N, CA, C and O atoms as a Tinker XYZ file with bonds, in Angstrom:
   472  protein
     1  N    -13.122000   -9.156000   11.754000    73     2
     2  CA   -13.241000   -8.770000   10.376000    64     1     3
     3  C    -13.352000  -10.039000    9.544000    63     2     4     5
     4  O    -12.426000  -10.849000    9.507000    81     3
     5  N    -14.469000  -10.206000    8.887000    73     3     6
     6  CA   -14.709000  -11.447000    8.159000    64     5     7
     7  C    -13.882000  -11.558000    6.881000    63     6     8     9
     8  O    -13.336000  -12.625000    6.600000    81     7
     9  N    -13.781000  -10.511000    6.121000    73     7    10
    10  CA   -13.076000  -10.526000    4.842000    64     9    11
    11  C    -11.983000   -9.455000    4.829000    63    10    12    13
    12  O    -12.174000   -8.395000    4.232000    81    11
    13  N    -10.844000   -9.711000    5.476000    73    11    14
    14  CA    -9.799000   -8.686000    5.538000    64    13    15
    15  C     -9.380000   -8.152000    4.174000    63    14    16    17
    16  O     -9.129000   -6.955000    4.034000    81    15
    17  N     -9.299000   -9.008000    3.178000    73    15    18
    18  CA    -8.871000   -8.542000    1.853000    64    17    19
    19  C     -9.858000   -7.543000    1.261000    63    18    20    21
    20  O     -9.456000   -6.594000    0.587000    81    19
    21  N    -11.130000   -7.751000    1.507000    73    19    22
    22  CA   -12.133000   -6.811000    0.994000    64    21    23
    23  C    -11.943000   -5.440000    1.638000    63    22    24    25
    24  O    -12.079000   -4.417000    0.967000    81    23
    25  N    -11.628000   -5.411000    2.936000    73    23    26
    26  CA   -11.377000   -4.140000    3.624000    64    25    27
    27  C    -10.131000   -3.466000    3.065000    63    26    28    29
    28  O    -10.119000   -2.256000    2.839000    81    27
    29  N     -9.080000   -4.256000    2.844000    73    27    30
    30  CA    -7.842000   -3.707000    2.288000    64    29    31
    31  C     -8.100000   -3.092000    0.915000    63    30    32    33
    32  O     -7.666000   -1.972000    0.647000    81    31
    33  N     -8.798000   -3.811000    0.053000    73    31    34
    34  CA    -9.077000   -3.307000   -1.287000    64    33    35
    35  C     -9.960000   -2.070000   -1.239000    63    34    36    37
    36  O     -9.777000   -1.143000   -2.028000    81    35
    37  N    -10.918000   -2.051000   -0.318000    73    35    38
    38  CA   -11.782000   -0.878000   -0.174000    64    37    39
    39  C    -10.967000    0.335000    0.259000    63    38    40    41
    40  O    -11.208000    1.446000   -0.213000    81    39
    41  N     -9.997000    0.128000    1.163000    73    39    42
    42  CA    -9.152000    1.228000    1.625000    64    41    43
    43  C     -8.342000    1.799000    0.471000    63    42    44    45
    44  O     -8.329000    3.013000    0.265000    81    43
    45  N     -7.672000    0.946000   -0.278000    73    43    46
    46  CA    -6.846000    1.419000   -1.387000    64    45    47
    47  C     -7.727000    2.079000   -2.445000    63    46    48    49
    48  O     -7.357000    3.114000   -2.998000    81    47
    49  N     -8.877000    1.496000   -2.728000    73    47    50
    50  CA    -9.797000    2.090000   -3.701000    64    49    51
    51  C    -10.259000    3.466000   -3.243000    63    50    52    53
    52  O    -10.334000    4.396000   -4.046000    81    51
    53  N    -10.565000    3.600000   -1.971000    73    51    54
    54  CA   -11.026000    4.886000   -1.438000    64    53    55
    55  C     -9.928000    5.940000   -1.495000    63    54    56    57
    56  O    -10.201000    7.110000   -1.763000    81    55
    57  N     -8.695000    5.532000   -1.246000    73    55    58
    58  CA    -7.590000    6.482000   -1.299000    64    57    59
    59  C     -7.451000    7.117000   -2.670000    63    58    60    61
    60  O     -7.099000    8.291000   -2.784000    81    59
    61  N     -7.722000    6.355000   -3.693000    73    59    62
    62  CA    -7.470000    6.823000   -5.046000    64    61    63
    63  C     -8.720000    7.012000   -5.882000    63    62    64    65
    64  O     -8.616000    7.343000   -7.063000    81    63
    65  N     -9.898000    6.813000   -5.311000    73    63    66
    66  CA   -11.124000    7.040000   -6.047000    64    65    67
    67  C    -11.251000    6.166000   -7.277000    63    66    68    69
    68  O    -11.817000    6.589000   -8.284000    81    67
    69  N    -10.739000    4.969000   -7.206000    73    67    70
    70  CA   -10.819000    4.037000   -8.338000    64    69    71
    71  C    -10.989000    2.634000   -7.801000    63    70    72    73
    72  O    -10.627000    2.345000   -6.660000    81    71
    73  N    -11.535000    1.771000   -8.620000    73    71    74
    74  CA   -11.674000    0.377000   -8.242000    64    73    75
    75  C    -10.336000   -0.321000   -8.376000    63    74    76    77
    76  O     -9.708000   -0.266000   -9.434000    81    75
    77  N     -9.899000   -0.969000   -7.326000    73    75    78
    78  CA    -8.662000   -1.748000   -7.374000    64    77    79
    79  C     -9.062000   -3.205000   -7.186000    63    78    80    81
    80  O     -9.395000   -3.618000   -6.075000    81    79
    81  N     -9.033000   -3.987000   -8.262000    73    79    82
    82  CA    -9.429000   -5.390000   -8.145000    64    81    83
    83  C     -8.561000   -6.135000   -7.125000    63    82    84    85
    84  O     -7.370000   -5.850000   -6.999000    81    83
    85  N     -9.153000   -7.080000   -6.404000    73    83    86
    86  CA    -8.413000   -7.800000   -5.353000    64    85    87
    87  C     -7.181000   -8.533000   -5.855000    63    86    88    89
    88  O     -6.237000   -8.747000   -5.095000    81    87
    89  N     -7.176000   -8.924000   -7.133000    73    87    90
    90  CA    -6.041000   -9.687000   -7.641000    64    89    91
    91  C     -4.922000   -8.792000   -8.153000    63    90    92    93
    92  O     -3.851000   -9.290000   -8.501000    81    91
    93  N     -5.142000   -7.499000   -8.205000    73    91    94
    94  CA    -4.087000   -6.595000   -8.662000    64    93    95
    95  C     -2.926000   -6.584000   -7.682000    63    94    96    97
    96  O     -3.109000   -6.719000   -6.472000    81    95
    97  N     -1.747000   -6.423000   -8.220000    73    95    98
    98  CA    -0.564000   -6.325000   -7.372000    64    97    99
    99  C      0.100000   -7.663000   -7.144000    63    98   100   101
   100  O     -0.267000   -8.684000   -7.725000    81    99
   101  N      1.088000   -7.617000   -6.280000    73    99   102
   102  CA     1.892000   -8.790000   -5.953000    64   101   103
   103  C      1.950000   -8.936000   -4.450000    63   102   104   105
   104  O      2.102000   -7.950000   -3.728000    81   103
   105  N      1.831000  -10.159000   -3.980000    73   103   106
   106  CA     1.958000  -10.405000   -2.545000    64   105   107
   107  C      3.418000  -10.664000   -2.201000    63   106   108   109
   108  O      4.110000  -11.423000   -2.880000    81   107
   109  N      3.867000  -10.019000   -1.135000    73   107   110
   110  CA     5.193000  -10.231000   -0.571000    64   109   111
   111  C      5.000000  -10.614000    0.891000    63   110   112   113
   112  O      4.119000  -10.085000    1.568000    81   111
   113  N      5.816000  -11.524000    1.366000    73   111   114
   114  CA     5.759000  -11.890000    2.774000    64   113   115
   115  C      7.001000  -11.332000    3.454000    63   114   116   117
   116  O      8.099000  -11.857000    3.268000    81   115
   117  N      6.838000  -10.269000    4.244000    73   115   118
   118  CA     7.990000   -9.670000    4.921000    64   117   119
   119  C      8.665000  -10.675000    5.854000    63   118   120   121
   120  O      8.024000  -11.590000    6.371000    81   119
   121  N      9.954000  -10.490000    6.056000    73   119   122
   122  CA    10.721000  -11.368000    6.941000    64   121   123
   123  C     10.113000  -11.346000    8.344000    63   122   124   125
   124  O      9.679000  -10.304000    8.835000    81   123
   125  N     10.093000  -12.513000    8.969000    73   123   126
   126  CA     9.626000  -12.617000   10.341000    64   125   127
   127  C      8.119000  -12.753000   10.485000    63   126   128   129
   128  O      7.603000  -12.708000   11.601000    81   127
   129  N      7.406000  -12.918000    9.384000    73   127   130
   130  CA     5.957000  -13.086000    9.451000    64   129   131
   131  C      5.507000  -14.100000    8.413000    63   130   132   133
   132  O      6.227000  -14.390000    7.458000    81   131
   133  N      4.327000  -14.628000    8.607000    73   131   134
   134  CA     3.750000  -15.547000    7.627000    64   133   135
   135  C      2.644000  -14.871000    6.827000    63   134   136   137
   136  O      2.105000  -15.452000    5.886000    81   135
   137  N      2.310000  -13.645000    7.205000    73   135   138
   138  CA     1.215000  -12.937000    6.550000    64   137   139
   139  C      1.740000  -11.977000    5.492000    63   138   140   141
   140  O      2.563000  -11.112000    5.790000    81   139
   141  N      1.269000  -12.125000    4.264000    73   139   142
   142  CA     1.753000  -11.263000    3.187000    64   141   143
   143  C      1.129000   -9.870000    3.215000    63   142   144   145
   144  O      0.088000   -9.647000    3.833000    81   143
   145  N      1.781000   -8.958000    2.542000    73   143   146
   146  CA     1.213000   -7.654000    2.220000    64   145   147
   147  C      1.073000   -7.632000    0.704000    63   146   148   149
   148  O      1.834000   -8.300000    0.003000    81   147
   149  N      0.122000   -6.883000    0.196000    73   147   150
   150  CA    -0.066000   -6.790000   -1.257000    64   149   151
   151  C      0.401000   -5.419000   -1.711000    63   150   152   153
   152  O      0.016000   -4.392000   -1.153000    81   151
   153  N      1.243000   -5.431000   -2.738000    73   151   154
   154  CA     1.811000   -4.184000   -3.251000    64   153   155
   155  C      1.482000   -4.037000   -4.724000    63   154   156   157
   156  O      1.432000   -5.016000   -5.467000    81   155
   157  N      1.261000   -2.797000   -5.132000    73   155   158
   158  CA     0.989000   -2.534000   -6.522000    64   157   159
   159  C      1.424000   -1.137000   -6.911000    63   158   160   161
   160  O      1.680000   -0.281000   -6.064000    81   159
   161  N      1.500000   -0.932000   -8.200000    73   159   162
   162  CA     1.818000    0.375000   -8.757000    64   161   163
   163  C      0.529000    0.949000   -9.297000    63   162   164   165
   164  O     -0.175000    0.303000  -10.072000    81   163
   165  N      0.223000    2.162000   -8.887000    73   163   166
   166  CA    -0.912000    2.866000   -9.452000    64   165   167
   167  C     -0.380000    3.977000  -10.332000    63   166   168   169
   168  O      0.523000    4.713000   -9.934000    81   167
   169  N     -0.930000    4.099000  -11.514000    73   167   170
   170  CA    -0.593000    5.200000  -12.406000    64   169   171
   171  C     -1.726000    6.202000  -12.281000    63   170   172   173
   172  O     -2.868000    5.906000  -12.635000    81   171
   173  N     -1.413000    7.376000  -11.782000    73   171   174
   174  CA    -2.423000    8.377000  -11.487000    64   173   175
   175  C     -2.286000    9.574000  -12.404000    63   174   176   177
   176  O     -1.187000    9.911000  -12.846000    81   175
   177  N     -3.394000   10.206000  -12.684000    73   175   178
   178  CA    -3.410000   11.411000  -13.502000    64   177   179
   179  C     -3.335000   12.607000  -12.568000    63   178   180   181
   180  O     -4.278000   12.890000  -11.829000    81   179
   181  N     -2.225000   13.294000  -12.604000    73   179   182
   182  CA    -1.988000   14.406000  -11.685000    64   181   183
   183  C     -3.005000   15.525000  -11.874000    63   182   184   185
   184  O     -3.437000   16.135000  -10.895000    81   183
   185  N     -3.390000   15.802000  -13.104000    73   183   186
   186  CA    -4.316000   16.897000  -13.367000    64   185   187
   187  C     -5.678000   16.625000  -12.747000    63   186   188   189
   188  O     -6.297000   17.536000  -12.198000    81   187
   189  N     -6.156000   15.385000  -12.825000    73   187   190
   190  CA    -7.455000   15.034000  -12.260000    64   189   191
   191  C     -7.469000   15.143000  -10.745000    63   190   192   193
   192  O     -8.531000   15.315000  -10.147000    81   191
   193  N     -6.315000   15.046000  -10.122000    73   191   194
   194  CA    -6.252000   15.010000   -8.667000    64   193   195
   195  C     -5.703000   16.296000   -8.057000    63   194   196   197
   196  O     -5.515000   16.384000   -6.843000    81   195
   197  N     -5.449000   17.285000   -8.898000    73   195   198
   198  CA    -4.974000   18.556000   -8.377000    64   197   199
   199  C     -3.502000   18.556000   -8.015000    63   198   200   201
   200  O     -3.037000   19.471000   -7.335000    81   199
   201  N     -2.754000   17.545000   -8.456000    73   199   202
   202  CA    -1.328000   17.484000   -8.203000    64   201   203
   203  C     -0.606000   18.021000   -9.424000    63   202   204   205
   204  O     -1.205000   18.119000  -10.494000    81   203
   205  N      0.583000   18.349000   -9.300000    73   203   206
   206  CA     1.355000   18.760000  -10.459000    64   205   207
   207  C      2.824000   18.505000  -10.236000    63   206   208   209
   208  O      3.542000   18.119000  -11.158000    81   207
   209  N      3.274000   18.719000   -9.015000    73   207   210
   210  CA     4.675000   18.569000   -8.671000    64   209   211
   211  C      5.113000   17.115000   -8.847000    63   210   212   213
   212  O      4.525000   16.210000   -8.255000    81   211
   213  N      6.125000   16.900000   -9.646000    73   211   214
   214  CA     6.678000   15.558000   -9.821000    64   213   215
   215  C      5.988000   14.725000  -10.888000    63   214   216   217
   216  O      6.347000   13.563000  -11.083000    81   215
   217  N      5.004000   15.290000  -11.586000    73   215   218
   218  CA     4.294000   14.532000  -12.608000    64   217   219
   219  C      5.114000   14.465000  -13.893000    63   218   220   221
   220  O      5.955000   15.324000  -14.157000    81   219
   221  N      4.851000   13.432000  -14.679000    73   219   222
   222  CA     5.508000   13.284000  -15.976000    64   221   223
   223  C      4.936000   14.311000  -16.941000    63   222   224   225
   224  O      3.965000   14.999000  -16.627000    81   223
   225  N      5.552000   14.408000  -18.128000    73   223   226
   226  CA     5.090000   15.369000  -19.130000    64   225   227
   227  C      3.624000   15.168000  -19.496000    63   226   228   229
   228  O      2.921000   16.134000  -19.793000    81   227
   229  N      3.156000   13.917000  -19.477000    73   227   230
   230  CA     1.757000   13.656000  -19.823000    64   229   231
   231  C      0.813000   13.885000  -18.644000    63   230   232   233
   232  O     -0.388000   13.636000  -18.753000    81   231
   233  N      1.349000   14.357000  -17.522000    73   231   234
   234  CA     0.518000   14.646000  -16.353000    64   233   235
   235  C      0.277000   13.466000  -15.437000    63   234   236   237
   236  O     -0.508000   13.559000  -14.494000    81   235
   237  N      0.949000   12.353000  -15.706000    73   235   238
   238  CA     0.744000   11.169000  -14.871000    64   237   239
   239  C      1.908000   10.984000  -13.908000    63   238   240   241
   240  O      3.000000   11.509000  -14.121000    81   239
   241  N      1.658000   10.238000  -12.862000    73   239   242
   242  CA     2.742000    9.839000  -11.981000    64   241   243
   243  C      2.416000    8.498000  -11.344000    63   242   244   245
   244  O      1.253000    8.110000  -11.235000    81   243
   245  N      3.458000    7.802000  -10.926000    73   243   246
   246  CA     3.304000    6.493000  -10.300000    64   245   247
   247  C      3.300000    6.633000   -8.796000    63   246   248   249
   248  O      3.952000    7.513000   -8.233000    81   247
   249  N      2.561000    5.760000   -8.159000    73   247   250
   250  CA     2.592000    5.649000   -6.711000    64   249   251
   251  C      2.697000    4.170000   -6.371000    63   250   252   253
   252  O      2.020000    3.337000   -6.974000    81   251
   253  N      3.539000    3.851000   -5.412000    73   251   254
   254  CA     3.632000    2.482000   -4.912000    64   253   255
   255  C      2.731000    2.395000   -3.690000    63   254   256   257
   256  O      2.775000    3.258000   -2.814000    81   255
   257  N      1.919000    1.356000   -3.636000    73   255   258
   258  CA     1.010000    1.158000   -2.514000    64   257   259
   259  C      1.198000   -0.261000   -2.001000    63   258   260   261
   260  O      1.089000   -1.219000   -2.766000    81   259
   261  N      1.477000   -0.400000   -0.717000    73   259   262
   262  CA     1.508000   -1.707000   -0.071000    64   261   263
   263  C      0.479000   -1.662000    1.046000    63   262   264   265
   264  O      0.422000   -0.698000    1.810000    81   263
   265  N     -0.329000   -2.703000    1.137000    73   263   266
   266  CA    -1.411000   -2.695000    2.123000    64   265   267
   267  C     -1.557000   -4.062000    2.770000    63   266   268   269
   268  O     -1.063000   -5.073000    2.271000    81   267
   269  N     -2.254000   -4.054000    3.904000    73   267   270
   270  CA    -2.544000   -5.294000    4.608000    64   269   271
   271  C     -3.908000   -5.179000    5.270000    63   270   272   273
   272  O     -4.459000   -4.088000    5.420000    81   271
   273  N     -4.426000   -6.305000    5.652000    73   271   274
   274  CA    -5.648000   -6.356000    6.446000    64   273   275
   275  C     -5.616000   -7.658000    7.223000    63   274   276   277
   276  O     -5.275000   -8.714000    6.691000    81   275
   277  N     -5.979000   -7.559000    8.492000    73   275   278
   278  CA    -6.115000   -8.759000    9.304000    64   277   279
   279  C     -7.316000   -8.562000   10.224000    63   278   280   281
   280  O     -8.090000   -7.625000   10.024000    81   279
   281  N     -7.488000   -9.406000   11.208000    73   279   282
   282  CA    -8.668000   -9.313000   12.074000    64   281   283
   283  C     -8.760000   -7.998000   12.826000    63   282   284   285
   284  O     -9.863000   -7.557000   13.149000    81   283
   285  N     -7.636000   -7.361000   13.116000    73   283   286
   286  CA    -7.651000   -6.182000   13.973000    64   285   287
   287  C     -7.293000   -4.868000   13.299000    63   286   288   289
   288  O     -7.561000   -3.801000   13.852000    81   287
   289  N     -6.702000   -4.924000   12.135000    73   287   290
   290  CA    -6.258000   -3.671000   11.517000    64   289   291
   291  C     -6.229000   -3.768000   10.001000    63   290   292   293
   292  O     -6.094000   -4.846000    9.422000    81   291
   293  N     -6.358000   -2.619000    9.389000    73   291   294
   294  CA    -6.230000   -2.465000    7.942000    64   293   295
   295  C     -5.326000   -1.267000    7.741000    63   294   296   297
   296  O     -5.505000   -0.242000    8.398000    81   295
   297  N     -4.366000   -1.376000    6.853000    73   295   298
   298  CA    -3.478000   -0.241000    6.641000    64   297   299
   299  C     -2.862000   -0.254000    5.261000    63   298   300   301
   300  O     -2.822000   -1.279000    4.581000    81   299
   301  N     -2.386000    0.909000    4.865000    73   299   302
   302  CA    -1.708000    1.039000    3.577000    64   301   303
   303  C     -0.619000    2.087000    3.703000    63   302   304   305
   304  O     -0.803000    3.115000    4.354000    81   303
   305  N      0.512000    1.820000    3.077000    73   303   306
   306  CA     1.583000    2.805000    2.943000    64   305   307
   307  C      1.644000    3.191000    1.479000    63   306   308   309
   308  O      1.526000    2.344000    0.594000    81   307
   309  N      1.827000    4.473000    1.235000    73   307   310
   310  CA     1.860000    4.981000   -0.126000    64   309   311
   311  C      3.158000    5.762000   -0.317000    63   310   312   313
   312  O      3.481000    6.652000    0.470000    81   311
   313  N      3.890000    5.424000   -1.358000    73   311   314
   314  CA     5.088000    6.161000   -1.733000    64   313   315
   315  C      4.756000    6.901000   -3.022000    63   314   316   317
   316  O      4.625000    6.282000   -4.078000    81   315
   317  N      4.619000    8.211000   -2.941000    73   315   318
   318  CA     4.219000    8.982000   -4.113000    64   317   319
   319  C      5.392000    9.355000   -5.010000    63   318   320   321
   320  O      5.204000    9.974000   -6.058000    81   319
   321  N      6.579000    8.986000   -4.609000    73   319   322
   322  CA     7.765000    9.244000   -5.444000    64   321   323
   323  C      8.668000    8.018000   -5.495000    63   322   324   325
   324  O      9.845000    8.091000   -5.142000    81   323
   325  N      8.112000    6.890000   -5.937000    73   323   326
   326  CA     8.956000    5.696000   -5.995000    64   325   327
   327  C      9.960000    5.798000   -7.132000    63   326   328   329
   328  O      9.733000    6.486000   -8.128000    81   327
   329  N     11.075000    5.099000   -6.962000    73   327   330
   330  CA    12.049000    5.021000   -8.069000    64   329   331
   331  C     11.450000    4.133000   -9.153000    63   330   332   333
   332  O     10.870000    3.087000   -8.863000    81   331
   333  N     11.596000    4.559000  -10.396000    73   331   334
   334  CA    11.082000    3.763000  -11.510000    64   333   335
   335  C     12.182000    3.526000  -12.536000    63   334   336   337
   336  O     13.140000    4.293000  -12.634000    81   335
   337  N     12.024000    2.450000  -13.296000    73   335   338
   338  CA    12.978000    2.170000  -14.367000    64   337   339
   339  C     12.533000    2.887000  -15.647000    63   338   340   341
   340  O     11.567000    3.650000  -15.630000    81   339
   341  N     13.234000    2.639000  -16.744000    73   339   342
   342  CA    12.933000    3.327000  -18.004000    64   341   343
   343  C     11.549000    2.983000  -18.557000    63   342   344   345
   344  O     11.026000    3.713000  -19.399000    81   343
   345  N     10.949000    1.883000  -18.096000    73   343   346
   346  CA     9.606000    1.489000  -18.537000    64   345   347
   347  C      8.516000    1.968000  -17.584000    63   346   348   349
   348  O      7.338000    1.672000  -17.784000    81   347
   349  N      8.907000    2.702000  -16.554000    73   347   350
   350  CA     7.931000    3.193000  -15.593000    64   349   351
   351  C      7.579000    2.198000  -14.494000    63   350   352   353
   352  O      6.711000    2.468000  -13.664000    81   351
   353  N      8.251000    1.050000  -14.486000    73   351   354
   354  CA     7.997000    0.064000  -13.439000    64   353   355
   355  C      8.722000    0.477000  -12.162000    63   354   356   357
   356  O      9.823000    1.027000  -12.214000    81   355
   357  N      8.117000    0.215000  -11.049000    73   355   358
   358  CA     8.692000    0.616000   -9.765000    64   357   359
   359  C      9.844000   -0.307000   -9.395000    63   358   360   361
   360  O      9.735000   -1.530000   -9.482000    81   359
   361  N     10.941000    0.300000   -8.983000    73   359   362
   362  CA    12.124000   -0.428000   -8.541000    64   361   363
   363  C     12.096000   -0.464000   -7.014000    63   362   364   365
   364  O     11.850000    0.558000   -6.373000    81   363
   365  N     12.342000   -1.621000   -6.438000    73   363   366
   366  CA    12.422000   -1.714000   -4.987000    64   365   367
   367  C     11.093000   -1.929000   -4.282000    63   366   368   369
   368  O     10.955000   -1.586000   -3.108000    81   367
   369  N     10.115000   -2.491000   -4.982000    73   367   370
   370  CA     8.810000   -2.715000   -4.368000    64   369   371
   371  C      8.897000   -3.723000   -3.222000    63   370   372   373
   372  O      8.155000   -3.622000   -2.245000    81   371
   373  N      9.798000   -4.688000   -3.344000    73   371   374
   374  CA     9.947000   -5.679000   -2.271000    64   373   375
   375  C     10.477000   -5.021000   -0.999000    63   374   376   377
   376  O     10.051000   -5.376000    0.099000    81   375
   377  N     11.395000   -4.070000   -1.131000    73   375   378
   378  CA    11.901000   -3.345000    0.045000    64   377   379
   379  C     10.793000   -2.507000    0.673000    63   378   380   381
   380  O     10.722000   -2.386000    1.896000    81   379
   381  N      9.931000   -1.930000   -0.155000    73   379   382
   382  CA     8.801000   -1.161000    0.359000    64   381   383
   383  C      7.834000   -2.085000    1.100000    63   382   384   385
   384  O      7.231000   -1.686000    2.096000    81   383
   385  N      7.688000   -3.318000    0.613000    73   383   386
   386  CA     6.857000   -4.314000    1.295000    64   385   387
   387  C      7.435000   -4.635000    2.676000    63   386   388   389
   388  O      6.689000   -4.792000    3.643000    81   387
   389  N      8.760000   -4.732000    2.765000    73   387   390
   390  CA     9.406000   -4.980000    4.068000    64   389   391
   391  C      9.108000   -3.829000    5.038000    63   390   392   393
   392  O      8.811000   -4.058000    6.211000    81   391
   393  N      9.191000   -2.602000    4.541000    73   391   394
   394  CA     8.899000   -1.439000    5.379000    64   393   395
   395  C      7.437000   -1.482000    5.846000    63   394   396   397
   396  O      7.136000   -1.162000    6.996000    81   395
   397  N      6.540000   -1.877000    4.947000    73   395   398
   398  CA     5.127000   -2.000000    5.300000    64   397   399
   399  C      4.941000   -3.054000    6.383000    63   398   400   401
   400  O      4.148000   -2.867000    7.306000    81   399
   401  N      5.667000   -4.158000    6.272000    73   399   402
   402  CA     5.605000   -5.202000    7.295000    64   401   403
   403  C      6.068000   -4.688000    8.650000    63   402   404   405
   404  O      5.505000   -5.059000    9.680000    81   403
   405  N      7.093000   -3.836000    8.657000    73   403   406
   406  CA     7.586000   -3.261000    9.917000    64   405   407
   407  C      6.543000   -2.326000   10.533000    63   406   408   409
   408  O      6.347000   -2.324000   11.749000    81   407
   409  N      5.879000   -1.535000    9.696000    73   407   410
   410  CA     4.826000   -0.647000   10.211000    64   409   411
   411  C      3.675000   -1.480000   10.766000    63   410   412   413
   412  O      3.136000   -1.167000   11.827000    81   411
   413  N      3.301000   -2.534000   10.053000    73   411   414
   414  CA     2.226000   -3.412000   10.534000    64   413   415
   415  C      2.594000   -3.997000   11.896000    63   414   416   417
   416  O      1.738000   -4.088000   12.776000    81   415
   417  N      3.853000   -4.394000   12.082000    73   415   418
   418  CA     4.285000   -4.938000   13.366000    64   417   419
   419  C      4.170000   -3.886000   14.469000    63   418   420   421
   420  O      3.783000   -4.211000   15.591000    81   419
   421  N      4.500000   -2.629000   14.163000    73   419   422
   422  CA     4.360000   -1.551000   15.144000    64   421   423
   423  C      2.903000   -1.330000   15.517000    63   422   424   425
   424  O      2.585000   -1.089000   16.682000    81   423
   425  N      2.022000   -1.410000   14.534000    73   423   426
   426  CA     0.588000   -1.256000   14.803000    64   425   427
   427  C      0.128000   -2.363000   15.728000    63   426   428   429
   428  O     -0.624000   -2.123000   16.672000    81   427
   429  N      0.575000   -3.563000   15.459000    73   427   430
   430  CA     0.172000   -4.701000   16.305000    64   429   431
   431  C      0.700000   -4.540000   17.718000    63   430   432   433
   432  O      0.003000   -4.873000   18.677000    81   431
   433  N      1.923000   -4.032000   17.867000    73   431   434
   434  CA     2.461000   -3.788000   19.210000    64   433   435
   435  C      1.600000   -2.780000   19.946000    63   434   436   437
   436  O      1.293000   -2.959000   21.125000    81   435
   437  N      1.209000   -1.721000   19.253000    73   435   438
   438  CA     0.361000   -0.692000   19.868000    64   437   439
   439  C     -0.989000   -1.264000   20.237000    63   438   440   441
   440  O     -1.535000   -0.926000   21.287000    81   439
   441  N     -1.541000   -2.125000   19.396000    73   439   442
   442  CA    -2.825000   -2.779000   19.716000    64   441   443
   443  C     -2.707000   -3.623000   20.978000    63   442   444   445
   444  O     -3.590000   -3.609000   21.835000    81   443
   445  N     -1.602000   -4.357000   21.081000    73   443   446
   446  CA    -1.372000   -5.188000   22.263000    64   445   447
   447  C     -1.220000   -4.363000   23.518000    63   446   448   449
   448  O     -1.732000   -4.743000   24.570000    81   447
   449  N     -0.529000   -3.240000   23.432000    73   447   450
   450  CA    -0.355000   -2.344000   24.580000    64   449   451
   451  C     -1.685000   -1.764000   25.027000    63   450   452   453
   452  O     -1.955000   -1.660000   26.224000    81   451
   453  N     -2.513000   -1.389000   24.066000    73   451   454
   454  CA    -3.809000   -0.800000   24.397000    64   453   455
   455  C     -4.714000   -1.844000   25.043000    63   454   456   457
   456  O     -5.481000   -1.529000   25.953000    81   455
   457  N     -4.626000   -3.077000   24.575000    73   455   458
   458  CA    -5.482000   -4.135000   25.118000    64   457   459
   459  C     -5.104000   -4.470000   26.557000    63   458   460   461
   460  O     -5.982000   -4.739000   27.377000    81   459
   461  N     -3.804000   -4.456000   26.877000    73   459   462
   462  CA    -3.403000   -4.794000   28.246000    64   461   463
   463  C     -3.560000   -3.611000   29.194000    63   462   464   465
   464  O     -3.661000   -3.802000   30.406000    81   463
   465  N     -3.582000   -2.383000   28.656000    73   463   466
   466  CA    -3.733000   -1.197000   29.512000    64   465   467
   467  C     -5.185000   -1.006000   29.947000    63   466   468   469
   468  O     -5.442000   -0.415000   30.997000    81   467
   469  N     -6.133000   -1.498000   29.153000    73   467   470
   470  CA    -7.545000   -1.250000   29.447000    64   469   471
   471  C     -8.071000   -2.240000   30.360000    63   470   472
   472  O     -9.247000   -2.186000   30.718000    81   471
């Protein structure tokens, strides 16, 4: 994969039907790795997407998205009910980044197992 970040951004954009600029979000480096994951808060319009459960009075809701891309895999974790503060900012995004790093490590383990089994 020549441009892992482009694949990651395309994945997140496709999930939500919107353009997500590559610089959006914050990079976190989970413990035990040197490769960061990028996390961001998306504010979505529940009515436009056919959702309703858990939406704010104005029909919007927040989702936390942490994603990664490397030579062998691209992935994203989405929390559709993140804890938010009184300003609507997501609380605990760094912990969600750690969880994303753990999932990425599991994917890599599975990739390694598949490569040695074949």
